[in-house]
N, C-alpha and C positions, 0 to 999 in steps of 0.2 A: 389556271393564269400565271402568265408571265411577268417578270419585272420589266417595267416599263420606264423610260426615262421621265423626269418630272418638267414641269413646265421651267423651272427654272434652270434646269439643266441643259435646255434646250437653247435656252437664253445664253446662257455662258458660252456653249461652245458656238452658235452663232457671232456672237460679238467679239468671242477671240479669235475666229477665222476673217472676219472682216478687217480686225485692225492688225493681223498679220500681213492679210493682204494688201492693205494700206502700206504696211511698212517695208515690204517690199517692193510694191510698183512705184510708190510717190518719195521711198528714200526716205523714210521720217523714222528716225530711232525711237520718238517718243511713242510712235505708237507701237512701236514694237516693245517697249517699257510697260505702256498699259496692257496689252496681249499675252503676253509671256505669263502672267501670273492667273490670269483667267483660262489660257491654256492649260496649266498647270492644274489648277484647280477641277475642270474637266476631265482631264487624264487620271488623275486620283479618284474620282466619284466612279468612273467606268471601271477602274483597276478594282476599287473596293466593292465591285456592283455584288450582293448577296446572290448565294445561289437556291438556295433552300426556300421554301414557302411554311412561315408558321402555321400552325393549328390553333383555332382557339374554340373554345368548350364555356358556355354559359350555363350560371345557376344561380338560385335564389336562393336566401339565406332561409325565407319563409314564404312561401305562395299563399297561405291563408291570413290575412289580417281584418282588424276590425280598424274601421272608419279613423283615420287621424293617426294610425301608427304607421311606421317606417318599417322596411328591410333593406339589405344590401345585395346589390345585384352584382355578380361577378363575372370578369371575363378571364380564362386562364390560357395563357401559350403554353400547353403541357409540351414536354418531350425536350431534346436540345433545340435550343433557337440559334440559327445560325448568328455568330458573333458580329456579324459585317450588319446585321440591322443593326439601328440607332433608334429607331422607334416607333411603339405601336400604339396609336390613337385609335379611339373606341367613342362612337356616337348614337347616344339612343334617340329614336323621333321622339319628338316631343307629343305629349298624350294632355290633354283637358284635364282629366282626373288623377294627374300625378302630379307629386313635387320632386324635384331633383336637386340632388346637392352634389357635387355642384349644378348651379341652377341652368348653366348651358349643356347640361345632360351628356357632356362629354367629357372625355380624362385620356393626357398622354402620358405615356408610361417608357422611360428609356431603358435599353437593353442593356444590364449591369453585365462585363465578361463573368462574374460571380453566380449571378442569376443563371446565365447561360448554362453554367456549368451544371448546377444545382437542379435543374430542368424544368426552369418556365417563369414564365412574365405574368404577374398579376393585376388587373385593373378593377375598381371596387369603384359603383355608384349608388347613393342613397337614393332610395326611392320611399316617397311616401305616398299613403293612398288618401284619396280627399272625399270619397262619393263611394257608399254600397255598390256592387254589383260584381258582374263577373267579364273581366277586361282582362286583355293582350296586351302584352310589352309587348310593342314589333322587335323584330328583328335587327338587330344592333349593326352599323355600318362601321368595318373595323379596316383600317390601314396600316399596312409597315411601311416604313421608309430607309431609306439606307443613310451610311455616312455622309455627310455633307448636303444630303434631301436631294441626292443625283438622281436616285431611282424609287418607286415606290407600287407595290403592289395591293389591291383588295383581296382582303383574307376572307374565304369563309368561314362562315359561325354557324351555331347552331339557330333553327327556326324560334319562332314566336314563344314567350314563355305567358303561361296565363295565372293571373292572380285573383284570388276569392277575396272580394272584399264583405267581410261581413256587418249588417247593419250596426251602430254606436249602443251600445247599450246603456243607455243611462242611467244614473242612480235612482231609479224609480221606488216607491213604496206606497202601500195602500193601508189601510185600516183593516183588521183581522175580520169584521161583520160581512159575513157572506149572507144572500140573501134564503136560500134552502141547501143549505150542506147536506148533501147525502153520500152514503161510502161507506166504506168500512175502515179505513185509516184516513189521518188528516190532523191538521190543525187549527182546525174552525170549531166552535162551539154549534153544538146543534140542539136543536130544542127539546131531543129527547134524553131522557136521565139515562146515562149506562158508565161505560168505563172511560175514565178522561182526565184530563188532571183538574180542570174547573170545580171549585167545588158549588155542589146545588142547594146543601141543608144537611141537616142530621134528623133523621127517621127511624122509628121503629125498627128491629131486627124482624127482617123476614126470610123463610126458607129459599135457600138460595142463595144467599148474602156472602159474600167471601169474608173469614174471619180479622181478614188483614185491615178489614174495614170498619172494623168495630171501634167507636169511640168509647173509649174505655172510662175518661171522664165524667162524660154524659152519664154512661149507665151507671157510674158509683152512685152519682147523685142521685139518679131517677130510681134506682134499684132494679133497674129492665133495661134489657141490652139493646142500644141504638148503633146506629151505624151512618157513616158518614158517604151520602151520594155527591155523584160528581153528574157532571154533562159530559154526553159522550162527544169523543174527539173526531168529527166527519171530515170527509172532504168534498169537492162540487168540482164539477165538469163546467170550464173556463172555455167557451167558443170565442175565439178571435174572427172576424170578418171583416176582412182588408177589403175595400173597393178600390180596385186599379183600374177603372172604368175610365179615368181621364186624371191626366194631372195639369194641375190649374198652380199659378206662378211661375217662379223661376228658380232654376236648381243650380247652386254655386258651392256644392259640396261641405266638408264641415265649416268652413270658415267662412261663408258667405250665406244666404238668401235658402231657405228651405221651400221647396214646392209640396203642396198637398200630400203627394205622393212618397216624398223622403219622411216628411212628418208622420206619415201613415207606416210606413216599414218600422222604424226607428221607434215608432210608440207600440208598436206590435213586438217586436223584442225585447223593449222593458218590458211590458205586462206582462209576455211568457216568461222571462226569465225570473219574476218576482214570485208569480204564481206556483212556477214549479220548483223555485228554492223551499216555498210552504206547502209541500208536497201535493197539492192539487193535481187533477187532471186537465190538461190543455189540448183545445183543438183549432187546428189552422184554415181559414175557409179564406181562398183566393176568388172573388167573383171574374176576375179574367182569366182564371187557368183553374180549368173545375177537375184536372186529370191531377194536379200534383198538390192537392191538399194533403194536410197532414191531420190523421183519426187521433183520434185522443190516447195522451200516455201521460207519461211522467217519469221525472229522473233527467238527468244531464244529458244520456243520449238522447234524449226526446229534443231537447232545446237545441241540440246542436241540428236535428231533422229539419226543425221548424227556422233553424236560420238557416239552413242551404236554400230551402223553397224561398225564402223570402228576398236571397239574391239575384232570384230567377224574378221578381217579381215587375211586372212592365204593363203600362197604359196599352200598348199595342194588341194584347191578349183578346182571344174572341170574347164576346161579353154576349153571356146566355141573359135572356128574358128573365121575369118573375116566374113564369112557372120552371123553367128550366134550375133555377136556381132551388127553388123548392123541393123540386124531384131528388136532386141530384146530393141535394145537403138536407138530409134528415137530420134536425137538431132534438133533443132529447126534451119534454116538457119543462123540468127541473134544472135545466141548464142556465148559465150567467153569460149573457151575449154580449160582447163590446162590439160593436160598429164603429169602424175605425174608417172615415169615410168625410168629403167637404160637402155632402148631403146637398147634393144638385141633382141626382139624376133620380128621376120617377121610379126605375128598375129598383133601386136599392131602398127607397122610400117605401115602396109596395111591400118589398119584400120583411121589412122592419115591421108593417102590419101583420103582417102572417104571423111573424114569428111571435108577437104579442098576443095574437088569438089563440095562437096554440100553447099558451101558458107559461112561455120564456121569461124572464126577467132582462129584460132588454137596455142598455146605456148605450146612449148616440155620444162618440165621441168626435169633435168637429176639428177637422184638418186642414179647413181651407185657412190660408194665408192672410193676415189682417191687410196685406201691402199690396193686394191681388192688383186696383186698380191703376196703381201707379207705378208699375212694373211692366206692364204690358206695352210689347214691341208695336204702334199702331201706326198708319196712314194718317197724312192731315185730315181726310174725310173722316176716317173712324175716331180721330180724337175731338171730333167736336159732337158726337153721337153716342162715343163710347160710354162715358160717365154716366148719362140718363140712361142709359141701356142695362147697367149692372145695376144702378140704383134700384130699379125696376126688379130687375134679376133678386136682389136681395130682398126687396119686401114681399115677391112671392115667396122666396124661400123660409123669409121669418116665418109668414103663415102655414108654411107647412109644418116647420117645426112647432109650431103653435098647437096646430092637429095632433102630432106625436104627443106633446105634452100633457095633451087631453086624455091621451091612452095610458098616461103612466111612463113615457119614455123619456127621460130626462137626456138634457143635452147640454154637454160640456166644452170648451175648448181645451186642447192638450197644451198644459204647461209642465206636464214633466212630473215631479214628485209631489204627491199629494192632489192629483187631477179628481183621484176617483173618491176622494175621502167623503165626502159630504154625500155625495150620492148614492154610497156603498150602505153606509149609514143608515139613510131614509129607506132603502132598498131593503136591506135586513128588515127594520122596523116595519113595514107594509104586510113583508110576507108572515112575520110572526104574529099578526094581528088574525084575528079568526074570520073565515069566510064560509058564506052562504054555499050550499054544493044543494044540488038539485038530486 
């Protein structure tokens, strides 16, 4: 690319030439007085035309963010910048899911002699992520202008930068009661006595008991050895079933309304973080992407794997039928399954029934936005029929949820921290009750 004259420079040259021609032909000295300063500016701008083109490199301070977090997008003209360059202007293309500072996403930086000698000019634009997902910051438009704005040249810059926005992990907390804790380690009290931290009672000493468990005060009083027994601490497998078969509602990012998919993804991230922090094993099943599911695991590294998969959750994924879900996602019978869904698809409801019959403890978390009917963009004809049709669909949905309730599947709307407290207590109480086996 070569330095090209700007429209302002071309206008100055044309106006100066016209005025000087009028001054000579019409013998008008006043036209010469007006034209000579413009001619001087045109010659000065031409004389100070830069020769070298600056090289611009782009970088992000952080390419992995949580929703609502911000980073700095930097453009740096490296090397020795031509001192005849006056301004370097950069503008980022606008994006729906990013906020910029300044709001216009454009910034200009003058080239000072000291900066030119030290080797570079830096331009910074603040970027704030508004919604989870994997998105690209498009290639910026960078233009360098000469002194007096006489010449300009588009500057080649690096390509688009990718920003990974992880779902916002809300401050989610739940009770420690688990329906059927099973495993070797964990923080939940099981129904079996063993090595743990929660007291179960005092009993007589038996062969194999550890000496450090002896309760000396009771032993001295009864003149027989007694030990303090505890409940064993066990973990459990938590399966998060995320329904990405459809997105209901309007998504406006972290600062506005949330669709059913937004609520489901953020709830999955919050629940996974909570149970992984308590030592449980967490598994993620995405109904729209059977290949990218996350196997059961624990630890902070496993949380990052779950968040990376949630970033790619998409309602346009291939949605399997009920048989494919059951075949490709075999879940243990003693697992706690949390279904995050608007509960509108028969495939998901049928799969929930299959999980209940297989012996799993299933809790349905309703992610349907409460204001769906008011945010739909409908035509004039649909505006008359939509409220009645949606009301009938909600009545059918209510009947289906009542059937799930008869099978022992509670349904709770997602409210953040404390959403699962009551249902987990009820599920733990039912799991501890005696059962009849054939």
